[in-house]
C-alpha positions in Angstrom: 34.1 -4.7 -27.0 35.6 -7.3 -24.7 36.7 -10.6 -26.2 35.2 -13.7 -25.1 36.5 -16.2 -27.6 33.6 -18.9 -28.3 31.1 -16.4 -26.8 30.9 -13.3 -29.0 28.4 -11.7 -31.4 29.9 -9.6 -34.7 27.8 -7.3 -36.7 26.6 -8.5 -40.1 28.6 -7.7 -43.3 27.3 -5.6 -46.3 24.2 -6.9 -48.4 24.2 -8.3 -51.6 23.0 -6.2 -54.4 19.3 -6.5 -55.2 19.9 -7.5 -58.7 21.9 -10.4 -57.6 19.3 -11.9 -55.5 16.6 -11.3 -58.4 18.9 -13.3 -60.9 19.7 -16.0 -58.7 15.7 -16.5 -57.9 15.3 -18.0 -61.4 18.3 -20.4 -61.3 18.2 -24.1 -59.6 21.3 -25.1 -57.1 22.2 -28.0 -59.6 23.3 -25.4 -62.2 24.7 -23.1 -59.7 26.6 -25.9 -58.1 28.2 -27.0 -61.5 29.4 -23.6 -62.0 31.0 -23.6 -58.5 33.0 -26.7 -59.4 30.5 -28.5 -57.4 32.4 -27.3 -54.1 30.4 -24.9 -52.5 27.3 -26.9 -51.8 26.3 -28.9 -48.5 26.5 -32.5 -48.3 23.7 -34.9 -49.0 23.2 -35.5 -45.2 21.2 -32.0 -45.2 17.7 -32.1 -46.5 14.5 -29.9 -46.8 12.0 -30.4 -44.2 9.3 -27.7 -45.4 6.7 -27.9 -47.8 9.2 -27.0 -50.7 9.4 -23.0 -51.4 12.6 -21.8 -52.7 15.3 -20.3 -50.1 17.3 -17.4 -50.9 19.1 -14.8 -49.0 22.0 -13.5 -47.3 23.8 -15.7 -44.7 23.4 -15.0 -41.1 25.8 -17.3 -39.5 25.6 -19.1 -35.9 28.1 -21.3 -34.3 26.7 -23.1 -31.3 27.6 -25.7 -28.9 25.8 -29.2 -29.7 22.6 -29.2 -28.4 22.2 -25.7 -27.2 20.2 -22.9 -29.1 20.7 -19.8 -27.2 22.5 -17.9 -29.8 20.2 -19.4 -32.4 17.5 -17.5 -30.3 19.5 -14.2 -30.7 20.1 -14.8 -34.1 16.2 -14.7 -35.0 16.1 -11.4 -33.1 19.2 -9.8 -34.8 18.8 -11.0 -38.5 17.3 -8.4 -41.1 14.3 -9.6 -43.2 15.6 -11.5 -46.0 18.6 -13.4 -44.1 19.0 -16.9 -44.1 19.9 -18.1 -40.4 22.5 -21.1 -40.6 23.5 -22.6 -37.6 26.6 -24.9 -37.4 25.7 -27.1 -34.4 28.5 -29.6 -35.1 26.0 -32.1 -36.7 24.9 -33.5 -33.5 21.3 -35.3 -33.6 20.8 -35.8 -29.6 18.9 -32.4 -29.3 16.8 -30.5 -31.7 18.0 -26.8 -32.2 14.6 -25.3 -33.7 11.0 -26.4 -33.9 7.7 -24.7 -34.6 7.9 -21.8 -32.3 11.2 -20.6 -33.3 10.6 -21.2 -37.0 7.3 -19.5 -36.6 8.9 -16.5 -35.0 11.6 -16.3 -37.9 8.8 -16.4 -40.5 7.1 -13.6 -38.8 10.1 -11.4 -39.0 10.8 -12.0 -42.4 13.8 -14.3 -42.2 14.1 -16.2 -45.5 14.7 -19.7 -44.0 17.0 -21.6 -41.5 19.6 -24.2 -41.9 20.6 -26.4 -39.2 23.8 -28.7 -39.1 21.9 -30.9 -36.6 18.2 -31.8 -35.7 14.9 -30.1 -35.6 11.7 -31.3 -34.0 8.0 -30.4 -34.7 8.5 -31.7 -38.0 4.9 -32.1 -39.0 4.3 -28.3 -38.5 7.3 -27.5 -40.4 6.6 -29.9 -43.2 3.2 -28.1 -43.6 4.7 -24.7 -43.9 6.4 -22.7 -46.8 8.9 -21.3 -44.5 12.4 -23.1 -45.9 14.0 -25.2 -43.1 17.1 -27.6 -43.8 18.5 -30.0 -41.4 20.1 -33.3 -40.9 17.3 -35.0 -39.1 14.6 -35.1 -36.4 14.5 -35.6 -32.6 11.8 -35.0 -30.0 14.5 -34.0 -27.3 14.6 -30.2 -26.8 17.7 -28.1 -26.7 19.6 -26.2 -23.8 19.9 -22.5 -23.6 23.3 -21.8 -21.8 25.8 -21.1 -24.8 28.5 -20.8 -25.7 28.1 -19.7 -29.3 29.1 -17.1 -31.7 27.3 -15.0 -34.3 28.5 -13.8 -37.8 31.7 -16.2 -37.8 32.7 -18.7 -40.6 31.1 -21.9 -40.1 30.8 -25.5 -41.7 27.3 -26.8 -42.8 27.7 -30.7 -43.7 31.1 -29.8 -45.0 30.1 -26.6 -46.8 31.9 -23.4 -45.6 29.8 -20.5 -45.2 31.0 -16.9 -44.6 28.8 -14.3 -43.0 27.5 -12.3 -45.9 27.6 -15.3 -48.7 24.4 -15.5 -50.7 22.5 -18.8 -49.9 20.4 -20.5 -52.3 18.3 -23.7 -51.5 15.7 -25.7 -53.3 14.6 -29.3 -53.2 17.9 -30.6 -54.3 19.8 -28.9 -51.5 21.6 -25.4 -50.8 24.7 -23.7 -52.0 26.8 -20.7 -50.6 27.8 -18.2 -53.1 30.5 -15.5 -52.0 29.4 -12.3 -52.9 32.8 -11.4 -54.7 32.0 -14.3 -57.7 28.3 -13.9 -57.5 27.9 -12.0 -60.7 30.5 -14.5 -62.5 28.6 -17.4 -61.2 25.2 -16.1 -62.4 26.4 -15.4 -65.8 27.9 -18.8 -66.3 24.7 -20.6 -64.9 22.6 -18.7 -67.1 24.5 -19.8 -70.0 24.5 -23.2 -68.7 20.6 -23.1 -68.4 20.0 -21.7 -71.9 22.4 -24.6 -73.1 20.1 -27.1 -71.4 17.0 -25.8 -72.6 18.2 -26.5 -75.9 19.1 -29.8 -75.4 15.6 -30.5 -73.9 14.1 -29.1 -77.0 16.2 -31.6 -79.1 15.2 -34.3 -77.1 11.7 -33.4 -77.5 11.9 -32.9 -81.4 14.0 -36.3 -81.7 16.9 -34.6 -82.9 19.3 -34.9 -80.3 22.8 -36.1 -81.1 24.4 -38.5 -78.7 27.8 -39.2 -80.5 29.6 -37.5 -77.9 29.3 -40.6 -75.6 31.1 -43.0 -77.8 33.8 -40.1 -78.6 34.1 -39.9 -74.9 34.6 -43.6 -74.4 37.0 -43.8 -77.1 39.1 -41.3 -75.8 39.0 -43.0 -72.5 40.3 -46.3 -74.2 37.3 -48.2 -73.9 36.7 -51.0 -76.4 33.2 -51.7 -77.6 
């Protein structure tokens, strides 16, 4: 393959095991983030624009010139059903990278969702759909289709580094990227946290919650009261 830095397409990595995806389906991004040291999630500038369905799948990454969606079009044609397409468009808001036509095509192909570090358009149609779409914002101005860009390379989404093949989980709180190599560890820790939180909620409902830890922590920090 001839090398053209900045204008290349690479093959996808090995897919995550189905049991990992099944386990992650039940886990919220907030708890997953806690067990990733709050270090593998996108910043608050990214928000969901769809009706609210959860997003889960393998990262299919795109890096493109700001305002250009040629490689995003190619990604929709290449990505496998169940992949999440993430587009690093540099956070630019001048031109929309995707809209109703592209998201409709992606949904028809079985893509699990799209994440744009940049803008979208046709927001009303996307808001009425269950197809997951996350972005920085909205603009009516359309994109160019000239390139350059790259597919299946490391990217940054609102400060979150994403490697091709990472497992992407998204819900109303935002998205996280989980490297496959640590997915089992993160799942086990998050499941344990969820069980602990369910116990706390049950204690709250029963009126038996012990809040003594708050004063203990304040005293340990030297707070006088």
